[in-house]
N, C-alpha and C positions, 0 to 999 in steps of 0.2 A: 788773730793776733800777729802773724808774720807780716802782714801788710803794714801795721803800725811800726814795727821794728825796722822794716825796709825804709819807710818814709823818714823815720828818725835818723837813720844812717845817712841818707842823702842830704837832709837838712843840716846835719852836724858836720858834713864835709866842708872844711874851710875854703877850699878852692871853688866849690860850687857856690857857697854863700858869697864869696868875694865877687865872683862873676855876676851873680844875680844882683848884688848891691850896685855894681858898676853900671849895669844896664839901666837901672832906675835913675841914675844920676846923669845920664846923657840927655842933652837937649839939642835937637837939630837946629842949626843956625845957617845963615847964608855964608858962602865963602868970603864975602866982603867983610864979615865980622871977625875973620881970623887974621892975626898979624902976618905981615908979608914974610917975615923970617920963618914962621911956622909953615906957611904955604910952600915956600921955596924948598925947605928941608923935606917936606912931605913929598913934593913932586920928585925930588932926587931919589928918595927912598922907594917910592912907588914905581918909578920909571915912566910915569905918565902924569898928566895933570889930574888932581883930585876933582871929583864931581859932587861930593857930598861932604858936609862938615858937621861935627857935633861938638858941643861944649861939654866937658866933663865937669859937672858942678861940684864944688867943694874941694877943688885941688888948689894947692899953693906951692909953687907957682902954677899959674893957670895951664891946664892941659886940654888939648883938642884931639879928636879922632877924625882923621881925614880918610876918605874912601874913594876907590876907583874900581870900575869893573875890570875883570881879566878877560883875555881873549877866549878862554874856555867857558865863559859865561858865569864864572864865580865872582868873587870880590876880594880885593886886597885892601887892608886898612893899616894905618900907621897912627900911633899915638905920639904926639909931639908937643913940647912945651912952647909957650909964647916966644921964647928966645931962639927957637929952631932946633933944640936938642930932641932927637928921636928917642923915645923910651920903650916902644914896643912896635913890632911889625907882625901882622896876622894875615893869613890866607884862609879864605873860606871858599871851597869849591861848590859848584852848582849842586843843589840838593842837600847840602849840609845846613844844619841850624845851630 
């Protein structure tokens, strides 16, 4: 029975659920499908040109996640609106999931 209680605790964690829900809403797209204002803002926030783009479905205004590799082998990503407003910056080091 403790396993069921542990699983319930993880699923009922709002942060976990939000993160999981967001991952399912992301769709990989070409960088050419991202508005130039968003690409420019992402490049400034990342400190380098983004190499991968994802459309976050169901957002209004439209939100994108743009990613680039870090020198340490990890990844840095930025969430940006179509108009270029940055909403979130994330770092993921090599080996993290």
